[in-house]
C-alpha positions as CSV (number, residue, x, y, z in Angstrom):
1,M,56.9,65.4,84.0
2,I,59.0,65.5,87.2
3,A,62.1,67.5,87.8
4,D,64.6,68.3,90.5
5,L,65.7,71.9,90.9
6,Y,69.5,72.5,91.3
7,I,70.4,75.9,92.7
8,R,74.1,76.8,93.1
9,V,76.1,79.8,94.4
10,S,79.8,79.7,94.9
11,T,80.5,82.9,96.9
12,D,78.6,85.5,98.9
13,E,79.5,88.0,96.1
14,Q,77.5,86.0,93.6
15,A,74.5,86.0,95.9
16,D,74.6,89.8,95.9
17,K,74.9,90.1,92.1
18,G,71.9,88.4,90.7
19,Y,72.6,84.7,91.4
20,S,71.1,84.5,94.9
21,Q,69.4,81.3,95.9
22,R,66.1,83.0,96.4
23,D,66.2,84.5,92.9
24,Q,67.1,81.2,91.3
25,D,64.4,79.4,93.2
26,D,61.8,81.9,92.1
27,R,62.7,81.7,88.4
28,L,62.8,77.9,88.4
29,R,59.5,77.5,90.2
30,K,57.8,79.9,87.7
31,Y,59.3,77.9,84.8
32,C,57.9,74.7,86.2
33,D,54.5,76.2,86.8
34,A,54.3,77.5,83.3
35,N,55.4,74.2,81.7
36,Q,53.3,72.0,84.1
37,I,56.4,70.3,85.6
38,K,56.1,68.8,89.0
39,V,59.0,69.6,91.4
40,R,60.2,66.6,93.4
41,K,63.0,68.3,95.4
42,I,65.2,71.4,95.5
43,I,68.9,71.1,96.0
44,Y,70.9,74.0,97.3
45,E,74.7,74.0,96.7
46,D,77.4,76.5,97.8
47,H,80.5,75.0,96.2
48,S,82.6,75.9,93.1
49,A,81.6,74.4,89.7
50,K,85.2,73.6,88.7
51,T,84.5,70.0,89.5
52,F,81.5,67.8,90.4
53,N,83.0,66.9,93.7
54,R,80.3,68.8,95.6
55,P,78.5,67.4,98.6
56,Q,74.9,68.1,97.6
57,W,75.5,67.0,94.0
58,N,76.9,63.7,95.1
59,N,73.9,63.1,97.3
60,L,71.6,64.0,94.4
61,L,73.4,61.6,92.0
62,L,73.2,58.8,94.6
63,D,69.5,59.4,95.0
64,L,68.9,59.4,91.3
65,K,70.6,56.0,91.0
66,K,68.3,54.6,93.8
67,Q,65.2,56.2,92.4
68,R,65.9,55.4,88.7
69,G,63.1,56.4,86.3
70,Q,61.3,58.7,88.8
71,V,62.9,62.0,87.6
72,N,62.8,63.3,84.1
73,F,64.8,66.6,84.4
74,I,67.4,68.4,86.5
75,L,66.7,72.1,86.0
76,F,69.1,74.9,86.7
77,L,69.2,78.6,85.6
78,K,72.2,78.6,83.3
79,W,74.9,76.1,82.2
80,D,77.5,77.8,84.4
81,R,75.4,76.8,87.4
82,F,75.8,73.2,86.2
83,S,79.5,73.2,85.5
84,R,82.5,75.4,84.6
85,N,84.5,72.5,83.2
86,A,83.6,71.4,79.7
87,G,85.2,68.0,79.9
88,D,83.6,67.1,83.3
89,A,80.3,68.5,82.1
90,Y,80.1,66.2,79.0
91,Q,80.9,63.2,81.2
92,M,78.2,64.1,83.7
93,I,75.6,64.6,81.0
94,S,76.4,61.1,79.7
95,T,76.0,59.7,83.2
96,L,72.6,61.4,83.7
97,R,71.3,60.3,80.4
98,K,72.1,56.7,81.3
99,L,69.9,57.2,84.4
100,G,67.1,58.6,82.2
101,V,67.6,62.2,83.4
102,E,67.9,65.2,81.1
103,P,69.9,68.2,82.4
104,Q,68.5,71.5,81.1
105,A,69.2,75.3,81.6
106,I,65.9,77.2,81.5
107,E,67.6,80.5,80.3
108,Q,69.8,78.7,77.7
109,P,67.5,75.8,76.6
110,L,68.9,73.3,74.2
111,D,67.4,70.2,72.6
112,L,70.4,67.9,72.7
113,A,68.6,65.5,70.3
114,I,69.4,67.9,67.5
115,P,73.2,67.5,66.6
116,E,73.7,71.2,65.8
117,N,72.7,72.2,69.3
118,K,75.8,70.4,70.6
119,L,77.8,73.3,69.1
120,M,75.8,75.8,71.3
121,L,76.3,73.4,74.3
122,A,80.0,73.5,73.7
123,F,79.9,77.3,73.7
124,Y,77.8,77.5,76.8
125,L,80.1,75.1,78.7
126,A,83.4,76.6,77.4
127,A,82.5,80.3,78.1
128,P,82.4,79.9,81.9
129,E,85.5,77.8,81.9
130,V,87.3,80.4,79.9
131,E,86.0,83.1,82.3
132,N,87.3,81.0,85.3
133,D,90.7,80.5,83.6
134,R,91.0,84.2,82.8
135,R,90.2,85.2,86.4
136,A,92.7,82.7,87.7
137,L,95.3,84.0,85.3
138,N,94.7,87.6,86.4
139,V,95.0,86.6,90.0
140,T,98.3,84.8,89.3
141,Y,99.8,87.7,87.4
142,G,98.6,90.1,90.1
143,M,100.3,88.0,92.9
144,K,103.5,87.7,90.8
145,K,103.6,91.4,90.3
146,A,103.0,92.1,94.0
147,R,105.9,89.7,94.9
148,K,108.2,91.5,92.5
149,E,107.3,94.7,94.3
150,G,108.4,93.1,97.5
151,R,105.0,92.5,99.0
152,W,104.2,89.4,101.1
153,M,101.0,87.6,99.8
154,G,98.7,85.6,102.0
155,K,98.8,84.9,105.7
156,A,101.7,86.4,107.6
157,P,104.5,84.0,108.6
158,L,105.1,83.2,112.2
159,G,106.7,86.1,114.0
160,Y,104.8,88.6,111.8
161,A,101.2,89.9,111.8
162,N,99.0,91.1,108.9
163,K,98.4,94.8,108.9
164,I,96.4,97.3,106.8
165,T,97.4,100.9,106.2
166,E,95.0,103.8,106.3
167,D,94.7,103.8,102.5
168,G,93.8,100.0,102.5
169,K,97.2,98.5,101.5
170,K,98.1,95.3,103.2
171,Y,101.5,94.5,104.7
172,I,103.2,92.4,107.4
173,A,105.0,93.7,110.5
174,P,107.0,92.0,113.3
175,K,104.8,90.7,116.1
176,E,106.2,90.5,119.6
177,P,107.2,88.5,121.5
178,G,107.6,86.1,118.6
179,A,109.9,88.3,116.6
180,S,112.4,88.7,119.5
181,I,112.4,85.0,120.2
182,L,113.1,84.2,116.5
183,K,115.9,86.8,116.5
184,W,117.4,85.1,119.5
185,A,117.1,81.7,117.8
186,F,118.9,82.8,114.6
187,Q,121.7,84.5,116.6
188,T,122.2,81.4,118.8
189,I,122.3,79.1,115.8
190,A,124.8,81.3,114.0
191,N,127.1,81.2,117.1
192,G,127.1,77.4,116.7
193,Q,127.2,76.7,120.5
194,Y,124.0,74.7,120.7
195,Q,122.3,72.0,118.6
196,V,119.2,73.1,116.5
197,E,117.1,70.5,118.4
198,Q,117.9,72.1,121.7
199,I,117.3,75.6,120.4
200,Y,113.9,74.4,119.1
201,K,113.0,73.2,122.6
202,E,114.1,76.5,124.1
203,V,112.0,78.4,121.6
204,N,108.9,76.5,122.6
205,K,109.7,77.1,126.3
206,K,109.9,80.8,125.7
207,G,106.3,80.7,124.4
208,F,106.8,80.5,120.7
209,K,104.7,77.4,119.8
210,V,105.7,75.8,116.5
211,C,106.2,72.2,115.3
212,K,109.7,70.9,114.5
213,S,109.2,71.0,110.7
214,G,107.7,74.5,111.0
215,F,110.8,75.7,112.9
216,W,113.1,74.3,110.2
217,N,111.0,76.1,107.5
218,I,111.4,79.3,109.5
219,L,115.2,78.9,109.5
220,R,115.2,78.5,105.7
221,N,112.7,81.3,105.0
222,P,114.4,84.5,103.6
223,V,111.4,86.6,104.5
224,Y,112.8,87.0,108.0
225,C,115.8,88.9,106.6
226,G,113.6,91.1,104.4
227,K,113.6,89.1,101.1
228,I,110.6,87.9,99.1
229,L,110.7,84.9,96.9
230,T,109.4,85.7,93.4
231,C,109.8,82.2,91.9
232,G,106.3,81.2,90.6
233,W,104.4,80.3,87.6
234,K,106.5,79.3,84.5
235,E,109.8,80.4,86.2
236,L,112.8,78.0,86.3
237,H,115.0,79.7,88.9
238,K,114.3,81.1,92.3
239,T,114.8,84.9,92.6
240,Y,114.6,87.2,95.6
241,V,113.8,90.8,95.8
242,P,114.0,93.3,98.8
243,G,110.7,93.2,100.7
244,Q,108.6,96.1,101.7
245,H,108.3,94.7,105.3
246,E,110.6,95.2,108.2
247,P,113.2,92.4,108.6
248,I,113.6,90.6,111.9
249,I,117.3,89.7,111.3
250,S,120.0,91.0,109.0
251,E,120.8,89.3,105.7
252,A,124.4,88.5,106.9
253,L,123.0,86.7,110.0
254,F,120.5,84.7,107.8
255,N,123.4,83.7,105.5
256,D,125.5,82.6,108.5
257,V,122.6,80.4,109.7
258,Q,122.3,78.8,106.2
259,D,126.0,78.0,106.2
260,F,125.7,76.4,109.6
261,L,122.7,74.3,108.5
262,D,124.5,73.3,105.3
263,G,127.5,72.2,107.2
264,K,129.8,74.9,105.8
265,K,130.3,76.4,109.2
266,K,131.7,74.0,111.8
267,N,131.5,75.0,115.4
268,Y,131.4,73.2,118.7
269,R,127.8,72.4,119.8
270,T,126.9,71.9,123.4
271,K,123.8,71.0,125.2
272,V,121.3,73.4,126.7
273,G,120.2,72.9,130.3
274,A,123.4,71.4,131.8
275,L,123.5,70.6,135.5
276,E,124.8,73.3,137.8
277,V,127.6,71.1,139.0
278,L,128.6,70.4,135.3
279,Q,128.4,74.0,134.1
280,L,131.7,73.7,132.2
281,R,130.6,70.6,130.2
282,G,131.2,71.2,126.5
283,Y,133.6,74.1,127.1
284,I,136.7,72.2,128.4
285,K,139.1,70.4,126.1
286,C,141.1,67.4,127.0
287,P,144.8,68.3,127.6
288,K,145.8,64.9,126.1
289,C,143.7,64.4,123.0
290,G,142.0,67.8,122.5
291,K,138.4,66.4,122.6
292,L,135.7,68.2,124.5
293,L,135.2,66.8,128.0
294,T,131.8,65.6,128.9
295,G,130.4,65.2,132.5
296,S,128.7,62.5,134.5
297,A,128.2,61.3,138.1
298,S,129.7,58.3,139.8
299,R,128.0,56.7,142.8
300,G,130.2,56.2,145.9
301,H,129.7,55.5,149.6
302,G,128.7,59.0,150.3
303,G,126.4,59.5,147.3
304,L,127.0,60.9,143.8
305,Y,130.3,62.4,142.8
306,Y,130.5,64.5,139.6
307,Y,133.4,64.5,137.2
308,Y,134.5,66.0,133.9
309,H,136.0,63.2,131.8
310,C,137.0,62.5,128.2
311,S,135.0,60.1,126.1
312,S,138.1,58.7,124.4
313,S,140.5,56.0,125.8
314,C,143.0,58.6,127.2
315,G,141.3,58.4,130.6
316,T,141.4,62.1,131.5
317,R,139.2,62.8,134.5
318,F,138.8,65.7,136.9
319,K,136.5,66.4,139.8
320,S,133.9,68.9,138.8
321,Q,133.8,70.8,142.1
322,H,137.6,71.4,141.9
323,A,137.4,72.5,138.2
324,N,134.5,74.8,138.9
325,E,136.3,76.5,141.8
326,L,139.5,77.0,139.8
327,F,137.4,78.5,137.0
328,A,135.8,81.0,139.3
329,S,139.2,82.1,140.4
330,E,140.3,82.3,136.8
331,L,137.5,84.8,136.1
332,K,138.8,87.2,138.8
333,K,141.9,87.8,136.7
334,Y,139.8,89.7,134.1
335,I,138.1,92.1,136.6
336,P,139.4,95.6,135.9
337,R,141.2,97.4,138.7
338,P,139.3,100.3,140.4
339,G,139.6,103.6,138.5
340,M,140.7,102.1,135.2
341,A,137.3,102.0,133.5
342,E,137.8,105.4,131.7
343,V,141.3,104.4,130.5
344,F,140.0,101.1,129.2
345,K,137.1,102.8,127.4
346,L,139.5,105.3,125.7
347,V,141.9,102.6,124.5
348,I,139.2,100.2,123.4
349,N,137.5,102.9,121.4
350,E,140.8,103.7,119.7
351,V,141.4,100.0,118.9
352,Y,137.8,99.7,117.6
353,L,138.3,102.6,115.3
354,A,141.7,101.2,114.1
355,K,140.1,97.8,113.3
356,T,137.1,99.3,111.5
357,K,139.0,101.8,109.4
358,N,139.5,99.1,106.8
359,Q,135.7,98.8,106.3
360,K,135.8,101.6,103.6
361,D,138.3,99.5,101.6
362,E,136.1,96.4,102.0
363,I,133.1,98.3,100.9
364,K,135.1,99.6,97.9
365,N,136.1,96.1,97.0
366,I,132.4,95.0,97.3
367,K,131.4,97.8,94.9
368,I,134.0,96.6,92.4
369,E,132.7,93.0,92.6
370,L,129.2,94.3,92.1
371,E,130.2,96.2,89.1
372,Q,131.9,93.2,87.6
373,L,128.8,91.0,88.2
374,N,126.5,93.6,86.6
375,N,128.9,93.8,83.6
376,R,128.8,90.0,83.3
377,L,125.0,90.1,83.3
378,L,125.0,92.9,80.6
379,K,127.4,90.9,78.4
380,A,125.3,87.7,78.8
381,R,122.2,89.7,77.8
382,E,124.0,91.0,74.7
383,L,125.1,87.5,73.7
384,L,121.6,86.3,74.2
385,L,120.1,88.9,71.9
386,S,122.8,88.3,69.2
387,G,122.0,84.5,69.3
388,D,125.5,83.5,70.6
389,L,124.1,82.3,73.9
390,D,121.4,79.8,74.6
391,G,118.4,80.9,76.7
392,T,118.9,78.2,79.3
393,D,122.6,79.1,79.8
394,Y,121.6,82.8,80.1
395,K,119.1,81.9,82.9
396,G,121.8,80.0,84.7
397,I,124.2,82.9,84.5
398,K,121.5,85.3,85.6
399,Y,120.5,83.2,88.6
400,E,124.1,82.7,89.8
401,S,125.0,86.4,89.3
402,E,121.9,87.7,91.0
403,K,122.5,85.4,94.0
404,K,126.0,86.7,94.4
405,I,124.8,90.3,94.0
406,A,122.2,89.9,96.7
407,C,124.8,88.4,99.1
408,L,127.3,91.2,98.4
409,E,124.7,93.9,98.9
410,G,123.8,92.4,102.2
411,K,127.4,92.5,103.3
412,A,127.7,96.1,102.2
413,L,124.6,97.0,104.1
414,D,125.9,95.4,107.3
415,L,129.2,97.1,107.0
416,N,127.5,100.5,106.7
417,R,125.4,99.7,109.7
418,G,128.5,98.8,111.7
419,N,129.9,102.4,111.6
420,T,128.3,103.4,114.8
421,S,129.5,104.4,118.3
422,I,130.1,101.7,120.8
423,S,130.2,104.0,123.9
424,T,126.8,102.8,125.3
425,L,127.7,99.1,124.7
426,L,131.1,99.6,126.2
427,D,129.7,101.3,129.4
428,K,127.4,98.3,129.9
429,A,130.2,95.8,129.2
430,L,132.7,97.4,131.6
431,N,130.0,97.6,134.3
432,N,129.4,93.9,133.9
433,L,133.1,93.1,133.7
434,S,133.8,95.1,136.9
435,R,131.5,92.7,138.9
436,L,132.2,89.6,136.8
437,D,132.7,87.2,139.7
438,K,129.5,88.2,141.4
439,L,127.6,88.2,138.1
440,Y,128.8,84.7,137.4
441,D,128.1,83.3,141.0
442,D,124.5,84.7,141.0
443,A,123.7,83.5,137.4
444,D,121.8,80.3,136.6
445,T,123.4,77.6,134.6
446,N,122.4,78.8,131.2
447,R,123.5,82.3,132.0
448,K,126.9,81.0,133.2
449,R,127.4,79.1,130.0
450,E,126.6,82.2,128.0
451,I,129.3,84.1,129.9
452,I,131.8,81.3,129.3
453,G,130.9,81.1,125.6
454,S,131.2,84.9,125.1
455,M,134.6,85.1,126.9
456,Y,136.2,82.0,125.5
457,P,135.3,81.5,121.8
458,E,137.9,78.8,121.3
459,K,137.1,76.8,124.4
460,L,139.4,76.1,127.4
461,T,142.1,73.5,128.1
462,F,142.3,72.3,131.7
463,D,145.1,70.2,133.0
464,G,143.8,69.8,136.6
465,L,145.8,72.8,137.9
466,S,145.1,75.7,135.6
467,Y,143.2,76.8,132.5
468,R,144.5,78.1,129.2
469,T,142.9,79.1,125.9
470,S,144.2,79.8,122.4
471,R,142.0,82.9,122.1
472,L,140.1,85.2,124.4
473,N,137.3,87.6,123.4
474,E,139.3,90.5,121.9
475,A,137.8,93.1,124.2
476,V,138.5,91.0,127.4
477,E,142.0,90.2,126.2
478,L,142.7,93.9,125.6
479,I,141.5,94.9,129.1
480,Y,143.5,92.1,130.6
481,K,146.7,93.2,128.9
482,L,146.0,96.8,130.0
483,G,145.6,95.7,133.5
484,E,148.9,93.8,133.4
485,G,150.6,97.0,132.0
486,F,149.6,98.9,135.1
487,S,150.3,96.2,137.7
488,E,153.2,97.0,140.1
489,N,155.8,94.3,140.8
490,E,158.1,93.9,143.8
491,K,160.9,96.0,142.4
492,G,158.7,99.0,141.9
493,Q,158.4,98.8,138.1
494,I,155.0,99.5,136.5
495,C,155.0,96.2,134.7
496,K,157.3,93.2,134.3
497,K,158.5,94.2,130.8
498,A,157.8,97.9,130.7
499,D,159.8,99.9,128.1
500,L,161.3,103.0,129.6
501,S,160.7,106.3,127.8
502,L,163.5,107.5,125.5
503,L,163.3,110.8,127.2
504,V,164.9,109.4,130.4
505,G,168.7,110.0,130.4
506,L,171.4,107.5,131.5
507,P,172.8,107.9,135.0
508,G,176.1,109.7,135.2
509,F,178.1,112.1,137.4
510,E,175.4,114.7,137.4
511,P,172.6,114.5,140.0
512,R,169.9,112.3,138.8
513,Q,166.7,114.2,137.8
514,T,163.3,112.7,138.5
515,E,161.4,112.1,135.3
516,P,157.8,111.0,134.9
517,K,157.5,107.3,134.3
518,S,156.1,106.0,131.1
519,V,154.5,102.8,130.1
520,V,153.8,101.2,126.8
521,L,150.3,99.6,126.5
522,P,150.5,96.4,124.5
523,L,147.8,96.7,121.8
524,Y,147.2,94.9,118.6
525,Y,148.0,97.6,116.1
526,R,150.3,100.2,117.8
527,P,151.5,101.1,121.3
528,I,149.8,103.9,123.2
529,Y,152.0,105.8,125.6
530,L,150.5,107.2,128.8
531,S,152.7,109.4,131.0
532,V,152.0,109.2,134.7
533,S,153.7,111.0,137.6
534,Q,152.9,108.2,140.0
535,P,152.1,104.5,139.6
536,F,148.4,103.6,139.9
537,A,147.5,102.1,143.2
């Protein structure tokens, strides 16, 4: 009698728990010696027994077909070493029998010629399959429970790193510089100034290497705003829970990016990396048709000449050098006068407080909406229990309500975070604004475009002689109006349309008394009166 010995282990843990290759080899050899069976070859396998798609087994099967009739048995320790799938096992036993080979487990011997032994074979084959399925089910339930607790499972996404606490718990944490680069990417996309394709290229230039499809997956992945997807086995709707990891971006920023990608948020998109001489391309609107002007070069006798021009048939065309020089002069209008920084800081702080005082009312309205949505869920649950609502309809109501609740909670969180002092940011902004012309001249093209985009959110209209815009950045506009309020005209007034204080009496027969001059600062919400004994120089 001739036999081939089949020895299989699937993991290193099995090798340490009684199924090592050496142990199986020793038992099979002793069995062959005791039963006078000659060993032709020994096959060592380290693949799972869920299927027969195993490299060494395929080689063995091919060899048996070539050497038909030379082998009588394939011996292994137990039937779970042979297979952990009953259906595949029966099919393989039939294939081996056609080749004249009898598979046999030395510790669970069965004479398959006896019909009743097929019941025991079914048990031996089904038991390891049930064990496998139970283990897989336990793993699935464990992963599902971990996700509901807000834990990320598996390899950390790009921008994060896998970490382990001192007590052995695994978690993910932001990994620099990838986290900062992704935060910049989300913020830039939400602003809508650049195309996603261009931002993807910039991300790769900054050192964050990712393929194009991977970058789109990142933009759609809520893990970056601190949410974990719990949709899994036997669940119809996607649900999100707050994650235990630190978010890279806020939920409101993530939602803005989704709106932009879905086409709900329409902004002007310009190109990254414009030429220095065409630094305003994509920020100037045509005075005739309102379209954004593009830029290009024309070849003349002296070389290349650059122009901003409209792509429509209106024929608008301006020399780029002339337009750039006028814009540099335009920026100088917004440089604060010397000594006015503290006044600007005081007034802007007051305006900021006035604009943010309504946040409490907004948070209150959000709480009311949240309460209404929770009541809707509660009512739907009661109708489900009473049998008046179908299960599918309930799941739809639950999915929509939970999605709205998550969005509102994110807005409330951002509103609460916004109640902070802006003094530090204001100091930095005023410092940059005081040297705006030099900052702009020394900046590279991308930096110049960032300055333009931050100051003119609604773009500029250029008629060849001057620039105008429908809306300035609110802080810049406020400082500009304050500067106008303190400018002195030829007649000695503080400003062109200054309102005199009501305390100043009308001239009469009495000698005129000198009263301190007053000026009204034109703000958005209320005038602020500053009394000064002398006009500012």
